[in-house]
N, C-alpha and C positions, 0 to 999 in steps of 0.2 A: 652392537647397535646404535652407537655413535655414528661409527662409519656409512652406515648404509642411510641414516636420516637423510642426511642431504641428498641422495639420490630419490628417496621417496618424496621430499618437498620439491624438489625441481619436476618429478613425475606430475605431482599436482598442479603446479604452474602449468605444463603441458595441458592437462586436462581441462583447466578452466580457460586456457587460450583457444583449445578447440571449441569449447562450447560458446565462448564470445563470438568467434568466427562464423559459427553455424547457427547462433541465435535465430536469426532471422527467419531459419528454416524452420526452427522448432516453434515458433509462435503460434502456429495454428495447430499444433498438434495437442489431444486431448492429454495422451500419457504424460506430457509435461507437469502438468497441475493436478494430475490424479493422485499424487502421493504427498501433496500439501500438508504439512504439519502446522504447529504453533508458529514457526520461526524459520522452518527449513523447508526447502523443497527439493526432491531427487531428481534428476534429470538422466534419463537412459542415453548411455553413450556407445553407440555399437561399433564405432570406427578405432577404438583404442582397446588394447590388452594390457592387464596389469603386468608388469616385469616378473618373471618366473623362471625356474631353470627346467629345461627339457633334457632327459637322458638320451644320449645318443644310442641308436639300438645296435651300430656296429661296435659298441664297446669302446668306442674311441675318447671316452671322458664326457664331460657334460658342457653344455652351451644351450643358448637362446636362439629360437626362430621356429619356423614352421615345420611340422612333422611331414611324413609323407604316407602317402594312403592312396587306396585304389577304390574307396566308395565313391560312388555316383549316383543320381537319381534317387530313388526310393530304396536302392539295396542298404541292407545292412553293413554295417562298418564299425571300425573300432575307434575312429578318428573323434576328436571332441569337435562340437559345434561352434559357430561364431559366439565369442566372448562379449557380453553386453556390461559395460562398466557403469555403476549408477554414480554419478558426482552429485554431491549434496551441495546447495548454496542457501545462504540465508537471503530473505526478501530484500534486505538491501543491495546484496551483490547481484541479484537478478534485475533490481531497478536500475543499478549504474550501467549494467550490461545493455539491459533495454534503450537507456538514452544514448548509449555510443552505437548500438546497431541501427537504430532509425534516425540519428542525429536530433535528438528532441530538445528543446530550449528549456531550462529549467523554469518552474513555475514562479510566478511573482506573486505570493499570497497578499490578502488585503485585510485589514481589521487584526481583530485578536479574537479569542474565545473569552466569554467571562467567567470561565473556571480555570483559575491560573494554576500553574503547577506550582509544587510545593518547592520552597528554599529558604534560606535564610544564613547568618552566621552568629558567632560568639561575640555579639556587640553589645549585650545588655551586661548588668552587673547583679549579684545577687549575693545574700547573707549565708547561704548556704550553698554547698556544692564539693565535688571530689577535690582532693588536694590537688591533683594533676591539673586543674582548672583555676588555681588560686591566682589571683592577680596580686602580684608582688606590691607594686606601686601604690596602689589603692589601698591594700591592708597596710601598708608602712605609713600612707598619710593619715589613715583613720587613728591609728595608733600614737603617731605624732601627736595629731590634734587632742587626743584625749591625755596623753602626758602634759602637754603645755596646760591644758583647762584645769587640771587636776596638780599643778605646780609640782611634778615629779620629774620632770624634766630638766636637766642639768647641761646649759650650754659648754662648761669646759669639760664635761665628759659625755658627751652625744651619743648616748647608748638608748636606742628605741626598741622596747619589749612589746611584741606583737601578741596581744591576748587572743583568747578564742573569739570575743565579741569584737574584734578590730578585722576579723580576716573578711576579705571580699572574693567573690568568685565570679570567671566570666560566664556568663549564662547565654544561652540558645535564645535568639530573636528572630521568629519567623520572618520572612521576607518574601512575599508571594513576587512569581517570576511569571511577567505576561507569556501566555503560549498560544501559537498561531495555530488553531485547529480548524480542521475541515469536515463537511459533510458529504457524503455521496449519495445522491438520490437515484436510484435505478428504478427506470420504469419500464415494463414489457406488456406487451400486448399477448394477451393470453387467448383470444378468440379463437373461433374454430379453425380458422386458417394457418395458425402458427402450430406448426408440428414438433415433433421431439429434435429433427435437424435444425430447425431454426434456433430452438432454444440452446442448442450445442454451441452454435456460434455466438451467443450472446451471453454464454458462461465464459467461453474461453477469452473472448474480448474483454468482459467483465473482470476478470483476473487479472489481465495486463493495465487496465485502465487503474484498477485498485491499487495495483504494487506500485505503478508511477507517482500516483497521487500523495498516497502514504508516507513515501520516501523524503517528501518535501513539507512535512508536518510532524510535528509532537504527538498528536492524536488525530485519529480519523474515526468518525462513525459512518455507518453505513444504512441507508432506510431503503427499503424494498417494497416496490408497490406493484401489482398487478391489476390489470384492467382489461374489461370486455364492454359491455354496456355500463359496468358500473366498475367504479376502482375501491381498492381495498390494500391495506397495509400488510405485508407478511413477513416471515422471518427468511433467512438466507435460503434454507433447504426448501420450504414451501415455493420459493420464488422460481427456482430452477427445475421441481418435480410437478408443479400443479398441471392439472389437465381441466381445460374448460374449452366452453363452446359458446357460441353465441354472436351475436354482433360486435361492432366496436363503436364506441362513443369516446374519442379521445380527451374531450374536454373533462370528463369525470377525473380523469389522473390528474390533470394540469390544476384542477380546483383541490384537490387531496395536497397536492405538492405544495400549494399556496398555504393552504391551512397547516401544515406542518411546518413550514418555515417560519409563519408567523408566530405561532404558538410556542416551537421548542428552539427555534436556530434563527434567532434573528439576522438579517443579513450584515447589521453593523459589527456584530460580534463574531460571526462566522465566515470562512470562506466554503461557499455552497457551488456544488456541481451537481448538474441534474443532467443524466443520460436516459434517452428514449429510445427503445428499440421494440420495432413493429414491422409489420409488412407494408404499412403505408395506406391501408384500406380504413377508412372512415364512413361514419355512418351517412352523413350528408355533407353537401358543401356548406351548409349553414353551421353545422358544426364545426367545421374547419376554419371557417372565418371566426367562429368564437375563440378557437384556439389560438388564431393569430394575433386577435386583439388580447387575450390574456398574455401571452408571451410577451407582447410589446409593452403592455402596460404594468404587468405586475411581477412576471418572471425573471424577464431578461434583467431589469433593473436590479434585482437582489442576489444574483449569481455571477460567479466568477467565469462560469462557462456552461453554455446549452449545448449539448452534443446529442445530434440524431443519427442513429445508424438503422437504416432500413434493410431488411433481409429479403430475399424473394420467397414466395410461396406460390404453389400451384395455382392457377386459376382467379390470380389478382391483379389489378392494374397496378395499386399502390400510387395515387396522384398525391400523397401526402408530403413527400419529398419536393415536389414540383412547387406545391404551394409555400412551404418554408422557402425554398430556392428563390422565388419571385419576390418574396417579402425582404429577406435577410439576407442578401446575397453578400452586401457590402458589411455587415455587424461582424465586430471582431470577435464579439460575446457568443456567436452562432457558429459551431462547425457540422456540417453535413456530410454523411458518407453512404454509399452503398455497401451491402454485404452479402452478394448473391451467393458466395461458399467461402471454404475455407482459405482458400489463396487469397481472398480478399481481405483478410482479417489483418495482414500485416499494415496495407495500405491506410485500411480504416483506421487503425490505432494511430498512425501517425498523422491521418486528417484531423481526429479528434484531440489528440494533444499535442498537436504542432503549434499551438498559438502560445504556449507559456504562461497560459492565464491561470 
């Protein structure tokens, strides 16, 4: 077992290298994130085979390599099909590979979360505790002082006896550690023009946005908001599965975002990321102007980044992207992208995360 282990480890490194090389190609694939667990994601790699022994049909011994066969087309055969290897990676490993593949800059956090992470050290002193934590110098000092006060200390025979009452122990003293945490607010248009294909693009891109941002913070919280003519907060599963219809009033979503941030996540304590996905159709020009004013006066001053991704739906003109472009083209807090199909996901991710905010 010890002899083969270096070969196994070397093969694992080859697998990781292969995934890293082709990650850009995998980014838009649903099967990549379909097996997501708590902290591990399985990636199917159809280009590599695990090392194995193959018996030579001519009886010349054993070896490794491709077998011979005459199976073709839909005819039955006795040859194995293509081997697909599933490599498991932690979210942290995927985030690192994502940054390398897209050459993303590191995020620069601001502020801190008011909920500090626990920490501390044995800097306190107590009268009780385990003997393994006894503080020798403190115990000796208390015993010496007691003997001097009682007159039992003899300088000519400097012997100090530590009684039970003299013993002092190191005690754990909590010391809060400031933790830079983040909140990601995902907003999605679920009006009648947003179909299953559009939501699938949002799901895949949201996974990678989540992966990259979480890699830069000790803790990250997610808020999911859907809107048509009205907005509401939902859980993650509902966010990607909900089926709605009707018109679109984008300002309703921005108003809800503003309330959530003000009541639960004040910007002086949290790193806030707001991502809005829609097909760009809005109820009226008046509401679009209202959205622009809300972004300029309320939302943008509070967030690290406002990312807008516009998918394409049949029969829609989608002019909200142009409205944002004309108002915020030079604002480094705003990142705008179009996502017409899966092939555009890679460039959209780089556009949204390339600011390093």
